[in-house]
N, C-alpha and C positions, 0 to 999 in steps of 0.2 A: 510502604504505600507509595505508589508513583504520584508525582505532582500533577496538578491540573495543567493541561496544555490548551492554549488558545488556538484551536484549529481554524477559527474564523479569519485569521490573518493570512491573506493569500500569498504574501511575500515570504512567510516563514517556511523554509524547506527542511529545517532540522530544529530539534528542541533539546534543551538540557534535561537529562534524566534526574537531576537533583532539584533544580529550582523551577523547571518548566518554561524558562525563557525561550522565545522563538528567535531563530537566526536566519539570515539570508544565505544564499548559496556559497559564498566565499568563506564563511566561518566553519571551523572544524572543532573548536573547543569553546565552552562557556567562559566568558571573561571573569565573572565573579567566582565561579565554582571550579574552574579549570577541569571540568568533566568533558569527556568526548561526547559530541552531540549525537543524537539518535535521529535517523532520517524520518521525515514526515510519513512516508509510506509504511514504515514499521509500526509507528504509533497508530495510524489509521487502520492497519491490518489487525492490530491487537484490539482496538476499539470495536471493529466490526465483528471479530470473533467473540468478544465479550457480550455484545448486544444482540447479535443475530442468533436465532434459534438454530441449533445444529441438527434439526430434524428434516431438512430438505433432502430430497432424493433425486437422482437422475432418472433417465428413462428406464434403466434396468433395475431400479430400486436401491442403488448404492447410495449411501449417505454422502452428501457433499457439505463442505465447510467453507466459510469465507476465507479468502486469501488476502485481498486488499481492495481499496478503492483508489483509483487514480484519476486525477482531474485533467491531466495533460493528454489529449488524444494521441499525440505522437508516441508518448511513453507507453500508453495503453496498447498501441499497435505493436510496439517493440516487445512488450511483455508477452502478448499473445503469440507473436512469431517465435520467441524464445521458448515458451512453454511447448508449442507444437514441435519445435526442433528437438526438444528433450523428451518428447513422447508423453507429456503430461496432459491428460484431458482437462478441459476447463469449460466453464459456462460463464456467460457475461450477462450483466444486467446494466442497461444504460439508464442514466437519470434523465429526467425530462430535458428537452432541448433548451439551450440558452437563446438569447435574442439573435445570435449569429447562426443558429441552426446546428450547433454542436452540443453533444451531451454534456451536462454539468459534471458528470463523473462516470467512470466505468467501474463496476464492481465485478471482481473475479471470484468465482467459486471453483473448487476442485474436489474430487473425491477424497474422502478422509485419508485413505491409504496413500495418496500422493502428496499430502500436505508438506512433508519434509522436503521432498524433491522440488515442489513448487516454491517453497520459501527460499531454497538455494538459488533458483532461477531469479526470483524477485530480488534477492540480494545482489546478484550479478548485474541485473539491469540497473538497480539503484547506483551501484558503484560506477558503472559505465556512464551514467548521467551526471555524475559529480564533476565539477570543473577541477582541473589539475592545478 
């Protein structure tokens, strides 16, 4: 059973899959567990898949599934551009606007048959966003 992750911590960009501890962008392994950290986007995507009903359909009646929620507008824009480049159709749901007029998050949904390809694109975007 996976640990509880504190997704309310805005500075945590990765979490330990063993103990659930959150880490900032520079960490790659959990100090107490020595486990490789899991990116926040993967955890959010899994949580979205677990909590969202998979019965939504697109305009042609094809089933769509949640891919992820992204809070950073620049990262959401990059993911959208990369999905388009790879020919993966997607739909967006924007959260209500924050005090600065930006969406609180962007939720991506894709047709179920494109989920594997979309997850590959998401992983590529996550890796490009990590500091070296």
